[in-house]
N, C-alpha and C positions, 0 to 999 in steps of 0.2 A: 728194758728186758722185752724180748719178743713176746707178743701176745699169745702165740700158740704155746710157747714154753710156760707162760703163766697159767694158761688154762689147764695144762697137763698137771701142774703142781698146785692147782687151786685149793685142793682139799688139805694140803699139808703145810701151807705157808703160815704166816703169822695169824694171830687171832684177828678175825674180821667181824666188824659190826654189820648189822643189817644194812645200814646206810652205805657203808663202804662197798658191800657186795652189789647193791643196787646201782650205785654210781659206776662201778667197774663194768658190770654187765651191760649197762646202758651204752657206755663208750664202745664196748666190744661189738655190740649189735649194730651200732651206727657204722663202725668200720666195715661190717659185713652187709651193710645196706638193708638191714631189717627194719621195716616200717614200724612206727610207734615203738621205738626201742625202749624207752623208759617204761611204758605200759607192759611190754612183754617181760621186762626184767622184774617188775613188781609182781606180776602174776606168777612167775616161776618161783620166786622167793616165798610168796604167800602160800603157794601150793605145797612146797616142801615143808614149811613151818606149820602147815595145817591151820591157817588163820585167814581171815578176810583181808583183802588187799588194803583196805583203809586202816586196818589195825596196825599195819606196818608203821604208820606215821607216828604212833605213840611208842614205838619200840625201836626206833632208829639206832639207839646206842646199845642195844642188846647184842651180846656176842653169839655168833652162830657156831654150833658145835661142829666138830670135824666130820661127823657122820652126815650132818645136813649139808655141809659144804660140798662133800663128795657127791651127794645126790643132786644138788644145784648144778654142779659142774657137768654132770651127765646130761641134764636137760638143756643146758646152754649149748653143749656140743650138738645136740639134736636140732635145736632151733636154728643155729647158725648154718645148718645144712639145708635150710628152707623147709624143714618139716613143719606143717601148720601147728601153731601154738596149741590148738585144741587137742591134737593127737599127742603132742608132747606132754600135756597135762593129763590126758586121758579122759577129759570131761569138758563140757561146755554148758551154757545156759540157753534155754529155749522157752519162750512164753513164761518166763519167771521160774522155770523148774530146772533141776539139775539132770543132765544126761551124760552117761558114759559114752565115749566114742573111741573107735580105733580105726585102723585102715580098712576094715571090712565094711564100713558104712560111711556114707557121705556125712560131712559136717553140716548140721542143720543151719539154714540161712535165716537171717532176720526177715527176708521177703516172705518166707513160708509162714511166719507168724501171722502175717496179714491174711493168708488163706484160712488158717485156723480161726482167726477172729471173725471172718466173714461167716463161716459155717455156724459158729456159736450164736452170733447175733441174728442170723436169718432163720435159725432152727432151734429156738430155746427149749422146745419140747421134743427134741430129736429122740427117736426110739432106738434106732439101730444104724450103725455105720460100718462100712468096710473100707479099710485103708490098704490099697494095693501098692506093693513095693515099699513097705513100711520103713526099711532101713533101720535106723536107730530107734524107731518107734516114736519119734518126736511128735508127729501129728496125732497118732492114736492115743498116746499117753496124755497129751495136753487136752484133747477132746474129752477123754474120760475124767480128767481132773475137773474140768469146767462143767461137764454135763454128767454128773455121777449116775444118773438114772438111765443113761444111754447104754445099750449093749454094743460094745466095740469089738470088732474083729480086725485083725491085722495080718496081712500075708506078705510073704517075700519068697523068692526062689532060692535065696541064699541062706543056708543053715547057719553060717557064721553071723550073718546080720540078725537073724532071729535070736541067736544067743544074746546079742547085745540088747535087742529090743526087750526081751524077757527080763534082763537084768535091770533095764530102765523102768519097766513096769513095777518090779519089786521095789526099786529105790524110791519110787513115787507112790507106792502103796495103792496101786490100782489093779483091778482084775480085768484082763483082756484075753480074748481067745486068739491064740497065734496059730497060723496054718502055713506050713511050707507048701507053696503053690506057684506054678508058673502062670501068672495072671489068674484066670478063673478055673484052672485045671482041677483043683481040689476043693473048690468052693461049691457049697450045696444050697445055702440059704438065700433068702432075699433080704434087701436092706432098704432103708429109707434114703440113705445117702451112700454113694460110692465116691471116695476121694482118692486122688493119686497125684503124686509129684514124680512122674516117671522120668527115665532118662530121655533127654530131648535135644542134646547137642549134636548137630550133624558133623560128619567127618571133616567137612571143609572148614569148620570153625574149631574143631577140637585141637588141631595142631597148633593153634595160635593162643590157646587159653593160658592163663598164668601157670608157671611151673609148679607153684605150691599145690595147685589143684591137679595138674596133669601127672606130676611125678609121685603123688602120694594118695590121692583119693581114688576109689575103685572105678576103673574105666567102665565096667559093666553098669554102674549106676549113673553114668554121665552120657555115654555115647549111644545114639540110636540111629538105625538105618532109615531109609526112605526120607532122607533129608531131615531127620530128627522127628519124624511123625509116626514111626512104626508103632509105638506103644499106644498112642492115642487111637490109631486105627484099630488095633486089636481089641482095646477095651471097649470102644464104642460099637464094634461089631457084635459084641456079646452082652453089653451092659443091661439091655432091656430084660433079659432072662433073669437077672439077679436084682432087679429093682422092684419095689412095691409100686403100686399105682401112684402116680404123681411123685415118684422118686426123682432124685437130683444127682447128677454127676458134677463134681468139682475137680478141676485140674489146675495145677500150676503149669505155666507155659513159657516158652521162649518169647522174647519181645516182638518177634516178627512172624509168629505162627498163627495168630488168632483167626485170620480169614480162611486159612487152609484147614484148620481144625473145625471151623464152623461148617465148611463144605462137607467134611467127613461126617460130622454129626447129622447134617441134613440128609445125606445119602443113606444114613442108617435110621431114619425116621424120627429124628429129634428136630423140633422146629422152634422151640423156645430156648434160644442160645444167646447168652450175654457175655461180653468181655468186660472184665473188671481191671482197673488200673491200680498200680501200687502208689505209694506216697511220692514217687518220683515221676508219676504220670506215664509210666511204661505199662503196656499191656502185660499183665502178670498172671491173671487167673481167668478161668472160664467157668460159667455156671450153665449147665445144660439140663433142661427139664424134659 
C-alpha cells in the first residue's frame, strides 16, 4: 500500500499498538530522509500520549486510541514537510527547563546554554540583567531560575515573541519584567549585565543555511545587515548608558565574528574584551566589560 495513502488513513485503520506506530513512523521518516527518524517518532508519540519518551518502552503493547492516532498523523505530516520537531511539538527543553516555541521565535540552541552557564558561574551574586532580543525567553527564564535573587528584564521588538516569552515565564514560575522595545528604545534602567543573542547571520550565508531553519524559523531573528554585525554595533554604541559601573555585556556570536566585534567594542570605549569558545572549540561568546 502506498505510504501516502496509509498516512491519510492512519487514524481509521486497524488497532495500532504504540510499538507498531513507532516502527511505522520511523520507516516513513527514513523514506523522507528525516534525520534521527526513530527519535522523532518516539517524541511525537510520547507528546500525543502525554508521557515521557522513556515511558513508551514499558507501554509498547498498549493500543492507541483513534483520537490519538489522528493527532499523531497530523504531527507526522508536519514533520515530514521538514517543519522542525520543536515546532511540531510546540515545545523544547533548554537548560533543563520546558519552553513553548512556535514560528514567532527561534528554537533555543544547546550552544546558548553555554552562554547562560557562563553568566551564572561568573556572576553568582548578579543583581540585575537585561536580555535584549529575548525571543522565547530561554536565556532570561533560565537565569531567573538559577539566580532567583536577580532582577531580570527581557525585551524584544516582536509582540508575538513576547507573548511566548511571558508564557514560558509563567510555565517556569518566575517573575520577569518584559518590555517591547527596539534594542534600548524603551529601556530606562541600568543593569549589572546586558546579554544578547542577536540576529547575526549575514545575507551571503543565509541563502545556504539548512532548509528547516530558513523555511520555518523567523528571518528577522536570524538575518543581520552589515555582514551580520548590525546589532552588535547598535548595542555597543549605547550599552554604556544602560550598564552599572563595572557592568558586563555578554554576546553569543558567529564563529568568525570575534575580531570584528572586538574592534567595534574598542571603538565604543570597551577595552576588556574576551572571546569564549564552546565545547567544539568554536568562538561562540564574547564577554565585554
